[in-house]
C-alpha positions as CSV (number, residue, x, y, z in Angstrom):
1,X,28.9,105.0,132.3
2,X,32.3,103.4,131.8
3,X,35.4,105.5,131.7
4,X,38.4,104.8,129.5
5,X,42.0,104.9,130.7
6,X,42.6,108.5,129.5
7,X,39.3,109.8,131.0
8,X,40.0,108.0,134.3
9,X,43.5,109.5,134.5
10,X,42.1,113.0,133.9
11,X,39.5,112.4,136.6
12,X,42.1,111.4,139.1
13,X,44.1,114.6,138.3
14,X,41.1,116.8,138.8
15,X,40.3,115.1,142.1
16,X,43.8,115.6,143.4
17,X,43.7,119.2,142.4
18,X,40.4,119.8,144.3
19,X,41.7,118.2,147.4
20,X,44.8,120.3,147.4
21,X,42.9,123.6,146.8
22,X,40.3,122.8,149.5
23,X,42.6,121.4,152.2
24,X,46.4,121.8,152.4
25,X,46.7,124.8,150.1
26,X,44.4,126.9,152.3
27,X,47.3,128.4,154.1
28,X,47.7,132.0,155.0
29,X,50.2,134.0,157.0
30,X,48.6,135.2,160.2
31,X,49.9,137.5,162.8
32,X,51.0,136.0,166.1
33,X,49.3,137.0,169.3
34,X,52.3,138.9,170.5
35,X,52.4,142.5,171.2
36,X,52.2,145.0,168.3
37,X,55.4,145.9,166.7
38,X,56.7,149.5,167.3
39,X,60.0,150.8,166.4
40,X,60.9,153.8,168.7
41,X,64.4,154.5,169.5
42,X,66.3,151.4,170.6
43,X,63.2,149.7,172.0
44,X,61.2,147.5,169.7
45,X,58.9,144.5,170.0
46,X,59.7,141.6,167.7
47,X,56.8,140.1,165.7
48,X,57.2,136.8,163.8
49,X,55.5,135.3,160.7
50,X,53.3,132.3,161.1
51,X,52.5,130.2,158.0
52,X,52.1,126.7,156.7
53,X,54.2,125.3,153.8
54,X,52.8,126.2,150.5
55,X,52.1,123.4,147.9
56,X,51.5,123.9,144.2
57,X,50.4,121.2,141.8
58,X,52.7,120.8,138.8
59,X,51.7,120.9,135.2
60,X,48.6,123.1,135.8
61,X,47.1,123.7,132.4
62,X,44.4,126.4,133.3
63,X,44.1,129.8,131.7
64,X,44.0,131.8,134.9
65,X,46.9,132.2,137.4
66,X,47.0,129.4,139.9
67,X,46.3,130.4,143.5
68,X,49.1,129.4,145.8
69,X,48.3,131.0,149.2
70,X,47.9,134.2,151.2
71,X,50.2,136.4,153.2
72,X,48.7,138.4,156.1
73,X,50.0,140.4,159.0
74,X,48.0,141.2,162.1
75,X,49.2,144.7,161.8
76,X,47.1,144.9,158.7
77,X,43.7,146.5,159.7
78,X,42.3,146.1,156.2
79,X,42.5,149.9,155.5
80,X,45.1,149.6,152.8
81,X,47.9,151.0,154.8
82,X,50.0,147.9,154.5
83,X,51.4,146.5,151.3
84,X,53.1,143.1,150.7
85,X,56.1,142.4,148.6
86,X,57.9,139.1,147.4
87,X,61.6,138.5,146.7
88,X,63.6,135.4,146.0
89,X,63.4,132.5,143.5
90,X,60.8,133.1,140.8
91,X,59.4,136.3,142.4
92,X,57.7,138.5,139.8
93,X,58.5,136.1,137.0
94,X,56.7,133.0,138.2
95,X,55.0,134.0,141.4
96,X,53.2,137.4,141.9
97,X,51.5,138.8,145.0
98,X,48.7,141.2,145.4
99,X,50.3,143.9,147.5
100,X,46.9,144.8,149.1
101,X,45.5,141.4,150.0
102,X,48.7,139.3,150.1
103,X,47.3,136.7,147.7
104,X,50.1,134.7,145.9
105,X,49.5,133.3,142.4
106,X,51.6,131.2,139.9
107,X,51.6,132.6,136.4
108,X,53.4,129.8,134.6
109,X,53.2,126.0,134.3
110,X,55.5,124.4,136.8
111,X,57.4,121.2,136.4
112,X,58.6,119.4,139.5
113,X,61.2,117.5,137.5
114,X,62.8,120.8,136.6
115,X,62.7,122.3,140.1
116,X,61.0,120.7,143.1
117,X,60.7,123.9,145.3
118,X,61.2,127.6,145.4
119,X,62.5,129.7,148.3
120,X,61.0,133.2,148.7
121,X,61.1,136.0,151.1
122,X,58.0,138.0,152.3
123,X,57.8,141.5,153.8
124,X,55.0,143.8,155.0
125,X,55.7,147.6,154.5
126,X,53.9,150.7,155.6
127,X,52.5,152.2,152.5
128,X,53.1,155.7,153.5
129,X,56.6,155.4,155.0
130,X,57.6,152.4,153.0
131,X,59.1,151.0,156.2
132,X,58.7,147.4,157.3
133,X,56.1,146.8,159.9
134,X,57.1,143.2,160.3
135,X,60.5,141.6,160.0
136,X,61.3,139.9,156.7
137,X,60.7,136.2,156.7
138,X,61.5,133.2,154.4
139,X,59.1,130.6,153.2
140,X,59.1,127.7,150.7
141,X,56.7,126.9,147.8
142,X,56.9,123.2,147.1
143,X,55.9,121.7,143.7
144,X,53.6,118.8,144.2
145,X,54.2,115.8,141.9
146,X,51.8,114.3,139.5
147,X,52.4,111.1,137.3
148,X,53.6,112.8,134.2
149,X,56.7,110.8,133.4
150,X,56.8,107.2,132.0
151,X,59.5,104.7,133.0
152,X,62.5,104.6,130.7
153,X,65.2,102.0,130.1
154,X,68.3,104.1,129.9
155,X,70.6,101.1,129.2
156,X,68.4,99.4,126.5
157,X,68.3,97.7,124.2
158,X,69.9,94.7,125.9
159,X,71.8,91.7,124.6
160,X,72.5,88.7,126.7
161,X,73.5,85.0,126.4
162,X,72.6,81.9,128.3
163,X,73.9,78.4,127.7
164,X,71.5,76.1,125.9
165,X,69.9,73.3,127.9
166,X,69.9,75.5,131.0
167,X,67.4,74.6,133.8
168,X,64.3,76.6,134.4
169,X,65.0,79.8,136.4
170,X,68.5,80.4,135.1
171,X,69.2,84.1,135.3
172,X,69.8,85.7,132.0
173,X,70.1,89.5,132.5
174,X,68.6,92.2,134.7
175,X,66.9,95.2,133.1
176,X,66.3,98.5,135.0
177,X,63.8,101.3,134.3
178,X,63.9,104.7,135.9
179,X,60.9,107.1,136.5
180,X,61.5,110.9,136.8
181,X,58.5,111.3,139.1
182,X,58.8,111.8,142.9
183,X,59.5,108.5,144.5
184,X,58.5,109.8,148.0
185,X,55.0,110.9,147.0
186,X,52.4,108.5,145.8
187,X,53.0,105.6,143.4
188,X,54.1,107.7,140.4
189,X,57.6,106.3,140.5
190,X,56.8,102.8,141.7
191,X,57.6,100.5,138.7
192,X,56.7,96.9,138.0
193,X,58.1,94.8,135.1
194,X,56.3,92.4,132.8
195,X,57.2,90.5,129.6
196,X,55.2,91.3,126.5
197,X,57.1,89.1,124.0
198,X,59.2,86.0,124.7
199,X,56.9,83.7,126.4
200,X,56.9,80.8,127.2
201,X,60.7,80.7,127.0
202,X,61.6,83.5,129.4
203,X,60.0,85.3,132.3
204,X,60.8,88.5,134.3
205,X,60.5,89.3,138.0
206,X,58.1,92.2,138.4
207,X,60.0,94.1,141.0
208,X,63.7,93.4,140.2
209,X,63.5,93.1,136.4
210,X,65.6,90.0,136.4
211,X,64.9,87.9,133.2
212,X,65.1,84.1,133.7
213,X,64.6,81.0,131.6
214,X,61.1,79.6,131.7
215,X,61.4,76.4,129.7
216,X,63.9,73.5,130.2
217,X,66.1,72.0,127.4
218,X,66.1,74.9,125.1
219,X,68.3,73.6,122.2
220,X,70.6,76.0,120.3
221,X,70.7,73.7,117.3
222,X,66.9,74.2,117.0
223,X,66.8,77.9,117.7
224,X,69.7,80.0,118.9
225,X,68.3,83.5,119.3
226,X,65.2,85.0,120.9
227,X,63.8,88.6,121.0
228,X,62.1,89.7,124.2
229,X,60.1,92.8,124.8
230,X,60.0,93.9,128.5
231,X,57.6,96.5,129.8
232,X,58.0,98.8,132.9
233,X,54.8,100.4,134.3
234,X,54.5,102.9,137.1
235,X,51.6,103.3,139.6
236,X,52.5,99.8,140.7
237,X,51.1,98.5,137.4
238,X,47.6,99.8,138.1
239,X,45.4,101.2,135.4
240,X,46.2,104.7,134.5
241,X,49.9,104.3,135.0
242,X,52.5,105.2,132.4
243,X,54.8,102.5,130.8
244,X,57.9,102.1,128.7
245,X,59.4,99.1,126.9
246,X,62.8,97.8,125.8
247,X,64.0,94.9,123.8
248,X,66.3,92.1,125.0
249,X,68.1,89.8,122.5
250,X,69.0,86.5,124.1
251,X,71.4,84.2,122.4
252,X,71.8,80.6,123.4
253,X,75.4,79.7,123.7
254,X,76.6,76.3,122.7
255,X,77.4,73.4,124.9
256,X,78.7,70.0,123.9
257,X,75.4,68.2,123.8
258,X,75.7,66.6,120.4
259,X,78.1,63.7,119.8
260,X,79.9,63.4,116.4
261,X,78.3,61.0,113.9
262,X,79.6,59.8,110.5
263,X,77.0,60.3,107.8
264,X,77.9,56.8,106.4
265,X,78.9,53.6,107.9
266,X,81.5,52.8,105.3
267,X,83.6,54.6,102.6
268,X,85.5,53.4,99.6
269,X,88.3,55.1,97.7
270,X,90.5,54.1,94.7
271,X,94.1,55.0,94.8
272,X,96.8,54.5,92.1
273,X,99.8,52.6,93.3
274,X,102.1,55.3,92.0
275,X,100.8,57.9,94.5
276,X,103.8,59.4,96.4
277,X,104.3,59.0,100.1
278,X,102.5,61.7,102.2
279,X,99.9,62.2,99.5
280,X,96.3,62.6,100.6
281,X,94.1,59.6,99.9
282,X,90.8,60.8,101.3
283,X,89.0,63.2,103.5
284,X,86.2,62.1,105.8
285,X,84.2,64.1,108.3
286,X,81.9,63.2,111.2
287,X,78.9,65.6,111.6
288,X,78.7,67.5,114.8
289,X,75.9,70.1,115.3
290,X,77.9,71.9,118.0
291,X,80.3,74.8,117.2
292,X,83.6,76.1,118.3
293,X,85.6,74.0,120.8
294,X,82.6,71.7,121.4
295,X,82.8,70.6,117.7
296,X,86.6,69.9,117.8
297,X,87.4,66.2,117.0
298,X,90.3,63.9,116.8
299,X,90.5,60.9,114.4
300,X,92.5,57.7,114.8
301,X,92.8,54.3,113.1
302,X,91.7,51.8,115.7
303,X,91.7,48.6,113.5
304,X,92.4,47.3,110.1
305,X,95.2,46.0,107.9
306,X,96.5,49.4,106.9
307,X,97.7,50.6,110.3
308,X,101.3,51.0,109.2
309,X,100.6,52.1,105.6
310,X,98.1,54.9,106.3
311,X,97.7,57.5,109.0
312,X,94.8,59.9,109.8
313,X,95.1,63.5,111.0
314,X,92.6,66.3,111.6
315,X,92.2,69.6,109.7
316,X,91.9,72.2,112.4
317,X,89.8,74.5,110.2
318,X,87.3,72.1,108.8
319,X,87.5,69.3,111.4
320,X,88.0,66.8,108.7
321,X,89.9,63.6,109.0
322,X,92.7,63.5,106.4
323,X,94.0,60.0,105.4
324,X,97.5,60.0,104.0
325,X,100.0,57.4,102.7
326,X,102.9,56.5,104.9
327,X,104.5,53.8,102.7
328,X,104.6,53.2,99.0
329,X,101.8,51.2,97.6
330,X,102.3,48.1,95.5
331,X,99.5,46.6,93.5
332,X,101.4,43.4,93.0
333,X,101.9,43.0,96.7
334,X,98.4,44.1,98.0
335,X,95.4,45.3,96.2
336,X,93.2,46.7,99.0
337,X,93.3,47.9,102.6
338,X,90.6,48.2,105.3
339,X,90.7,50.8,108.0
340,X,88.4,51.3,111.1
341,X,88.5,55.0,112.0
342,X,87.1,56.6,115.1
343,X,86.1,60.2,115.5
344,X,85.7,61.6,119.1
345,X,85.0,65.0,120.7
346,X,88.0,66.5,122.4
347,X,86.0,68.4,125.0
348,X,83.2,66.3,126.6
349,X,80.6,67.8,129.1
350,X,79.9,65.3,131.8
351,X,76.3,66.6,132.2
352,X,75.4,65.1,128.8
353,X,77.1,61.7,129.0
354,X,73.7,60.2,129.3
355,X,73.0,61.2,125.7
356,X,75.4,58.5,124.5
357,X,79.2,58.1,123.7
358,X,80.7,61.2,122.2
359,X,82.4,59.2,119.4
360,X,81.6,57.3,116.3
361,X,83.2,54.7,114.1
362,X,83.3,54.1,110.3
363,X,85.0,51.8,107.9
364,X,87.2,53.0,105.1
365,X,88.2,50.7,102.3
366,X,91.1,51.7,100.0
367,X,91.4,50.0,96.6
368,X,94.9,50.0,95.1
369,X,94.8,50.5,91.3
370,X,97.5,49.0,89.1
371,X,99.8,51.4,87.3
372,X,102.4,50.6,84.6
373,X,105.5,51.2,86.6
374,X,109.1,51.6,85.3
375,X,111.6,48.8,85.8
376,X,113.1,48.4,89.2
377,X,116.8,47.6,89.9
378,X,117.6,45.0,92.4
379,X,119.9,47.5,94.2
380,X,119.7,51.3,94.4
381,X,123.5,51.5,94.1
382,X,126.0,49.1,92.6
383,X,129.6,49.3,93.7
384,X,132.2,47.8,91.3
385,X,136.0,47.9,91.1
386,X,138.4,47.5,88.1
387,X,142.1,47.9,87.7
388,X,143.4,50.7,85.6
389,X,145.4,48.2,83.7
390,X,142.3,46.4,82.6
391,X,142.1,45.9,78.8
392,X,139.3,47.1,76.7
393,X,136.3,44.8,76.9
394,X,137.1,43.6,80.5
395,X,133.9,42.7,82.4
396,X,133.4,44.9,85.4
397,X,130.1,43.7,86.8
398,X,126.4,43.1,86.1
399,X,123.3,45.1,87.0
400,X,119.7,43.6,87.0
401,X,116.3,45.2,86.8
402,X,112.8,43.7,86.4
403,X,109.3,45.0,85.5
404,X,107.3,45.1,88.7
405,X,104.0,44.8,86.9
406,X,102.2,41.6,86.4
407,X,103.0,41.6,82.7
408,X,106.8,41.3,83.6
409,X,107.9,42.9,80.3
410,X,111.5,42.2,79.2
411,X,114.0,44.9,80.1
412,X,116.8,46.5,77.9
413,X,119.7,48.3,79.4
414,X,121.7,51.4,78.4
415,X,124.1,53.9,79.9
416,X,123.1,57.5,80.4
417,X,125.9,59.1,78.4
418,X,125.5,62.4,80.3
419,X,127.1,60.5,83.2
420,X,129.8,58.9,80.9
421,X,130.7,61.6,78.4
422,X,134.1,60.0,77.5
423,X,132.4,56.6,76.9
424,X,134.7,54.6,79.1
425,X,132.1,51.9,79.6
426,X,129.6,49.8,77.7
427,X,126.7,47.7,78.8
428,X,125.0,44.7,77.2
429,X,121.4,45.7,76.4
430,X,120.0,42.3,77.3
431,X,122.2,40.9,80.1
432,X,123.2,44.2,81.9
433,X,126.9,43.3,81.9
434,X,129.2,46.3,82.1
435,X,132.5,46.3,80.3
436,X,135.4,48.7,79.7
437,X,135.3,50.6,76.4
438,X,138.5,52.6,76.8
439,X,141.8,52.4,78.7
440,X,141.3,53.7,82.3
441,X,143.6,56.0,84.2
442,X,143.2,56.2,88.0
443,X,145.2,59.4,88.1
444,X,142.7,61.1,85.8
445,X,139.5,59.8,87.5
446,X,139.6,57.5,90.4
447,X,135.9,56.9,90.6
448,X,133.3,56.8,87.8
449,X,129.6,57.4,88.8
450,X,127.4,56.3,86.0
451,X,123.6,55.9,85.6
452,X,122.2,52.8,84.0
453,X,118.8,53.1,82.3
454,X,116.4,50.1,82.2
455,X,113.6,50.4,79.6
456,X,110.6,48.2,79.2
457,X,110.5,46.5,75.8
458,X,106.7,46.8,75.5
459,X,106.5,50.4,76.8
460,X,109.7,52.3,76.1
461,X,108.3,55.3,78.0
462,X,108.8,53.4,81.3
463,X,112.4,53.9,82.2
464,X,114.0,52.9,85.5
465,X,117.4,54.3,86.7
466,X,120.1,52.5,88.6
467,X,123.3,54.0,89.9
468,X,126.8,52.4,89.6
469,X,130.0,53.5,91.3
470,X,133.1,52.1,89.6
471,X,136.3,52.4,91.6
472,X,139.6,52.3,89.6
473,X,142.3,50.3,91.3
474,X,145.8,51.7,91.1
475,X,148.8,50.2,89.5
476,X,152.4,51.5,89.6
477,X,152.4,53.2,86.2
478,X,153.9,56.6,87.1
479,X,157.6,57.1,87.8
480,X,158.6,59.4,90.7
481,X,159.7,63.0,90.0
482,X,160.9,66.1,91.8
483,X,158.2,67.5,94.1
484,X,158.9,71.0,92.7
485,X,161.1,73.1,90.4
486,X,164.2,73.6,92.6
487,X,166.3,76.8,92.3
488,X,169.5,75.6,93.7
489,X,172.5,77.9,94.3
490,X,176.0,77.3,95.6
491,X,178.2,80.1,96.9
492,X,181.7,80.7,95.4
493,X,183.1,80.4,98.9
494,X,181.2,77.2,99.8
495,X,183.1,74.7,101.9
496,X,183.2,70.9,101.3
497,X,180.3,69.0,102.8
498,X,178.0,72.0,102.8
499,X,174.3,71.3,102.3
500,X,173.0,73.3,99.3
501,X,169.7,71.7,98.6
502,X,167.2,69.2,100.2
503,X,165.0,67.5,97.6
504,X,161.9,65.3,97.8
505,X,159.8,63.4,95.2
506,X,156.2,62.8,94.3
507,X,154.4,60.0,92.6
508,X,151.0,60.2,91.0
509,X,150.3,56.6,92.0
510,X,148.7,55.7,95.3
511,X,150.2,52.5,96.7
512,X,148.3,50.9,99.6
513,X,151.3,51.1,102.0
514,X,152.3,54.6,101.0
515,X,155.3,55.8,99.0
516,X,159.0,54.9,99.6
517,X,161.5,56.6,97.4
518,X,165.2,55.9,96.9
519,X,167.6,58.7,95.7
520,X,171.1,58.3,94.1
521,X,173.3,59.9,91.5
522,X,173.4,58.5,88.1
523,X,176.4,56.4,87.1
524,X,178.0,59.1,85.0
525,X,177.6,61.6,87.8
526,X,178.5,59.4,90.7
527,X,182.3,60.2,90.4
528,X,182.0,64.0,89.9
529,X,184.2,66.1,92.0
530,X,181.7,68.9,92.7
531,X,178.7,67.5,94.5
532,X,177.4,64.4,96.2
533,X,174.0,63.1,97.2
534,X,172.9,61.7,100.5
535,X,169.6,59.6,100.8
536,X,167.9,60.5,104.1
537,X,165.7,57.4,104.0
538,X,162.6,59.5,104.7
539,X,161.7,60.2,101.0
540,X,164.1,63.1,100.9
541,X,167.7,63.5,99.9
542,X,170.4,66.1,100.5
543,X,172.8,67.6,98.0
544,X,176.2,68.5,99.4
545,X,179.4,70.1,98.0
546,X,182.5,68.0,97.6
547,X,185.0,70.8,97.2
548,X,185.4,74.6,97.6
549,X,186.4,77.4,95.4
550,X,183.6,77.6,92.8
551,X,184.1,80.4,90.4
552,X,181.5,81.8,88.0
553,X,184.1,82.8,85.5
554,X,185.1,79.2,85.1
555,X,181.6,77.6,85.2
556,X,178.4,79.4,86.3
557,X,175.9,76.5,86.1
558,X,176.2,72.8,87.0
559,X,173.7,70.0,86.1
560,X,173.4,67.2,88.5
561,X,171.4,64.1,87.3
562,X,169.6,62.4,90.2
563,X,168.1,58.9,89.9
564,X,164.8,58.3,91.9
565,X,163.2,54.8,92.3
566,X,159.8,54.1,93.9
567,X,158.8,51.0,95.9
568,X,156.1,49.8,93.6
569,X,155.8,46.3,92.1
570,X,157.4,46.5,89.7
571,X,159.3,49.6,90.7
572,X,159.6,52.6,88.4
573,X,162.4,55.0,88.2
574,X,163.3,58.3,86.6
575,X,166.2,60.6,86.2
576,X,165.7,64.3,87.2
577,X,168.3,66.9,86.6
578,X,169.0,69.5,89.3
579,X,170.3,72.8,88.0
580,X,172.9,74.4,90.4
581,X,173.9,78.0,89.8
582,X,177.1,79.5,91.2
583,X,176.5,82.8,92.9
584,X,178.3,85.5,94.8
585,X,177.2,85.4,98.4
586,X,177.6,87.7,101.4
587,X,179.1,86.7,104.7
588,X,175.8,85.0,105.8
589,X,175.8,82.8,102.7
590,X,172.9,84.6,101.0
591,X,173.3,84.8,97.2
592,X,173.7,88.3,95.9
593,X,174.2,87.8,92.1
594,X,174.5,84.8,90.0
595,X,175.3,86.3,86.5
596,X,178.7,85.3,85.1
597,X,178.6,88.2,82.6
598,X,179.2,90.7,85.4
599,X,182.9,89.9,85.3
600,X,183.1,90.7,81.6
601,X,181.7,94.2,81.8
602,X,184.1,97.2,82.3
603,X,184.6,98.2,85.8
604,X,183.7,101.8,85.1
605,X,180.1,101.0,83.9
606,X,177.5,100.4,86.6
607,X,174.1,98.7,86.1
608,X,172.3,102.0,86.0
609,X,174.6,103.3,83.2
610,X,173.9,100.2,81.1
611,X,170.2,100.6,81.5
612,X,170.4,104.3,80.4
613,X,172.4,103.3,77.3
614,X,169.9,100.7,76.4
615,X,167.0,103.2,76.8
616,X,168.8,105.7,74.5
617,X,169.3,103.1,71.8
618,X,165.6,102.1,71.9
619,X,164.6,105.7,71.6
620,X,166.7,106.3,68.5
621,X,165.4,103.2,66.9
622,X,161.8,104.3,67.4
623,X,162.6,107.8,65.9
624,X,164.2,106.2,62.8
625,X,161.2,103.9,62.3
626,X,158.8,106.9,62.5
627,X,160.8,108.9,59.9
628,X,160.9,106.0,57.5
629,X,157.2,105.4,57.8
630,X,156.3,109.0,57.1
631,X,158.6,109.3,54.0
632,X,157.1,106.1,52.6
633,X,153.6,107.6,53.0
634,X,154.7,110.8,51.1
635,X,156.2,108.9,48.2
636,X,153.1,106.8,47.5
637,X,153.3,105.9,43.7
638,X,150.6,107.5,41.5
639,X,150.6,104.7,39.0
640,X,149.4,101.2,40.0
641,X,152.0,98.6,39.9
642,X,151.6,95.4,38.0
643,X,150.1,93.6,41.0
644,X,147.1,95.9,41.1
645,X,144.0,95.5,39.0
646,X,143.7,98.5,36.6
647,X,140.1,99.1,35.5
648,X,138.0,102.1,34.5
649,X,135.8,103.4,37.2
650,X,132.7,105.3,36.3
651,X,131.7,107.6,39.2
652,X,128.4,109.5,39.1
653,X,127.9,112.7,41.0
654,X,124.3,114.1,41.4
655,X,125.0,117.7,42.4
656,X,122.4,120.3,41.4
657,X,124.5,123.2,42.7
658,X,123.3,126.2,44.5
659,X,122.0,128.4,41.6
660,X,123.3,131.7,40.5
661,X,124.1,132.7,44.1
662,X,126.5,129.8,44.5
663,X,129.9,131.3,43.8
664,X,131.9,129.0,46.0
665,X,131.4,125.7,44.2
666,X,133.6,126.6,41.2
667,X,136.0,129.4,40.4
668,X,134.3,131.2,37.5
669,X,137.4,133.1,36.7
670,X,139.0,129.9,35.5
671,X,136.5,129.8,32.6
672,X,136.7,133.5,31.7
673,X,140.5,133.6,31.5
674,X,141.1,131.0,28.8
675,X,144.4,132.4,27.5
676,X,146.5,131.1,30.4
677,X,149.1,128.6,29.1
678,X,149.7,125.4,31.1
679,X,153.2,124.4,32.0
680,X,154.3,120.9,31.1
681,X,154.7,118.9,34.3
682,X,156.3,115.6,33.9
683,X,155.5,112.8,36.4
684,X,158.4,112.1,38.5
685,X,157.2,108.6,39.5
686,X,157.0,107.4,35.8
687,X,159.8,107.5,33.3
688,X,158.6,106.0,30.0
689,X,161.1,103.9,28.3
690,X,160.1,105.1,24.8
691,X,160.4,108.9,24.8
692,X,158.9,109.5,21.4
693,X,155.5,108.1,22.5
694,X,155.0,110.7,25.2
695,X,152.2,113.2,24.8
696,X,153.0,116.6,23.3
697,X,153.0,119.5,25.7
698,X,150.3,122.1,25.6
699,X,152.9,124.9,25.2
700,X,153.0,124.3,21.4
701,X,149.3,125.1,20.8
702,X,147.2,127.5,22.8
703,X,144.4,125.6,24.3
704,X,141.9,128.4,24.4
705,X,140.5,127.6,21.0
706,X,140.2,123.9,21.7
707,X,138.7,124.4,25.1
708,X,136.2,127.1,23.8
709,X,135.0,124.7,21.1
710,X,134.7,121.9,23.6
711,X,132.6,124.1,26.0
712,X,130.3,125.3,23.2
713,X,129.7,121.8,22.0
714,X,128.7,120.7,25.5
715,X,126.5,123.7,25.9
716,X,124.6,123.0,22.7
717,X,124.1,119.4,23.8
718,X,122.7,120.6,27.1
719,X,120.4,123.1,25.4
720,X,118.7,120.4,23.2
721,X,118.8,117.7,25.8
722,X,115.4,117.5,27.6
723,X,117.0,115.5,30.4
724,X,119.8,118.1,31.0
725,X,120.1,119.8,34.4
726,X,118.5,123.3,35.0
727,X,120.0,126.2,33.2
728,X,121.3,127.8,36.4
729,X,123.4,124.8,37.2
730,X,127.2,124.6,36.7
731,X,128.5,121.8,34.6
732,X,132.2,120.9,35.1
733,X,134.1,119.0,32.4
734,X,137.6,117.5,32.5
735,X,139.4,118.0,29.2
736,X,142.4,115.8,28.4
737,X,143.4,117.6,25.3
738,X,144.6,115.9,22.1
739,X,147.9,114.3,20.9
740,X,147.5,110.8,22.3
741,X,149.3,108.3,20.1
742,X,147.3,105.4,21.3
743,X,144.1,107.4,20.8
744,X,141.3,106.2,23.1
745,X,142.1,103.3,25.4
746,X,138.6,103.1,26.7
747,X,137.4,99.5,27.3
748,X,133.8,100.7,26.6
749,X,134.7,102.0,23.1
750,X,136.8,98.9,22.4
751,X,133.9,96.6,23.2
752,X,131.4,98.5,21.2
753,X,133.5,99.0,18.1
754,X,135.1,96.4,15.8
755,X,138.5,98.1,15.9
756,X,141.4,96.0,14.7
757,X,144.0,98.3,16.4
758,X,147.0,96.4,17.6
759,X,148.1,97.3,21.2
760,X,151.0,94.8,21.4
761,X,153.5,97.7,21.7
762,X,152.2,98.3,25.2
763,X,154.3,95.5,26.4
764,X,157.4,97.5,25.3
765,X,156.6,100.2,27.8
766,X,157.8,98.3,30.8
767,X,156.3,96.2,33.6
768,X,153.9,99.0,34.7
769,X,151.9,98.6,31.4
770,X,152.0,94.8,31.4
771,X,148.4,94.5,32.6
772,X,147.2,96.8,29.8
773,X,149.1,94.8,27.2
774,X,147.5,91.6,28.5
775,X,144.0,93.2,28.3
776,X,144.3,94.7,24.8
777,X,147.0,92.5,23.2
778,X,146.1,90.2,20.2
779,X,148.0,87.1,21.4
780,X,145.9,84.0,22.3
781,X,147.1,84.3,25.9
782,X,145.7,87.8,26.2
783,X,142.1,86.9,26.4
784,X,140.6,88.4,29.6
785,X,137.3,87.6,31.1
């Protein structure tokens, strides 16, 4: 009958249990062959315990308490007079003792991994006196191990790396399993390692757990990661032992074992000739199966006719070779270029040089495409000179441009007027000859920078630009003049020969050898008795006095004409007048006052007093102006003068009022008291020339009757009018009364009626009614439109 692993394991456990119970665990405590123990007074005979070490098998799974051993004293005669007791670790809770027989049993399942041994104390007592008959002794119960714990990988799962192409036996990583069983007893904790998954690439040493490579030339580019399963088994790997597993992830790290290779032997790219310098022409890349630093490459042009026109660099991120332009392309000069480009690894591993050179070559052909280019000037900058005395139409110079394309289209020239806003120059559209269009002035602008445009006749959109710097040559066309406005003074107490002013001159011209000015007095001033002029020969001159005793009362200002000549060819001259004021000076010659009027003023009035008087006069003038202005505003005429336009104005007011409660809008008492007589008030601002045409006063007739009738008529009209305001509204009427000689002067009635009334008499009323006479008169000149 064959046994399985589980049945065989149980069989071994039962066999070990039987051996322990029948052999080593048959220990009992026996009394030594010494004399009996009596305790009488101070004399006693010592007896000692004799026993073997107790062993208990762990993990006992039986239903009955497990027998451990027996305690016995030679004093015990078997008559029940002796009782045994236990104390110490686990006493009463785990271990119990039969106090009559001394048999010790374990009442619970014991685990050696939790506690390997227990220390207890045993004592034999007289049952009657409860006094010890033997001295207390200590003994140990040791838990005997069984294989009940499998090996465990406490640090798993593992990750490791090993370089690709490593030789067989290269160490990868070491795994370690631990077993909680007793390593000093049996083989329960003796572990061996084996590989369950990962063959045939890797192996593991059974005793150490070191994982090593088992195959040569493992290529990362083919497979870069492996998953291993490692087993650890106790009992030295024998059947019935317990086992544990862990996983190990092994990654192959890269080495430079792959040289770069271009996918193609040749490339071709088309590039327009107008592509700017530093533009990217193409990107090429050599394939390299390696990664990281092992895939880093450098590119270089090793041969070809484009060495100076193109360059190649590497993109650090993509490891591509970037071809860029170094010089401008010209289809008319060269239509294609050929480049031989090499790609090579930067980091080469000497172990793999046998695989071949770690570089590769390819050919790149660049075709230049023709582009319609703008005209090109023969020079980027033209420098020309012209005299500022040049006449209009003088030729300054010539510019030239041509079409660089094969068609060689004719070119027309023009000046960019944004660079010649004043239009000083013209250019011939066909020949490119530049001429003057206006008179030039070097002092206004010494250099003119203009832009000349060259346009293709066949394609006007193609425009080239040339730059011309025109320098204006100077001529002596500006006379010298004083360098500044001089404020010259002479003291009343000045002595003859005293310097009162040093003058200099300026000239807007710019002669090549610099300025040289000559100073002198004009002919009419050369013989004056007051001042003289000395030329210092250094472009300056000095004004000196010829006499003393200058007095402001006699003459406060002198005018000295000075003649200045420059050194130009031909020379130019000018007369400049120097104003010299006579002043009162202090002892140091510093002018104090130069006003001649100071002598005329009374001696009793100081400058402060004069200022106060002037301030008072100004204040009075301002007050008078304010009073006059206010009086004019109060006397504003009520009748328009003849210069004003007199017309009727119809003003409409939409006021619904506030109802019966509104007593503030109109004084109701004015309507109820109609017997009040009005006083005649004549207008002060109008005095009619004809007194008998004035309106009669209201004193002659009481106006209550007239006004009452006027109100009743308006009320009746409002009652029958469907469009009248609400009945609680207040209607206000302005009544002029009667007695008008001219009757109605309304222009509305005059237009609507065919009245033949003659209003010529209005012209007799004076100029204030002239406008009315013109509007309503019958003369042919009185028509108004």
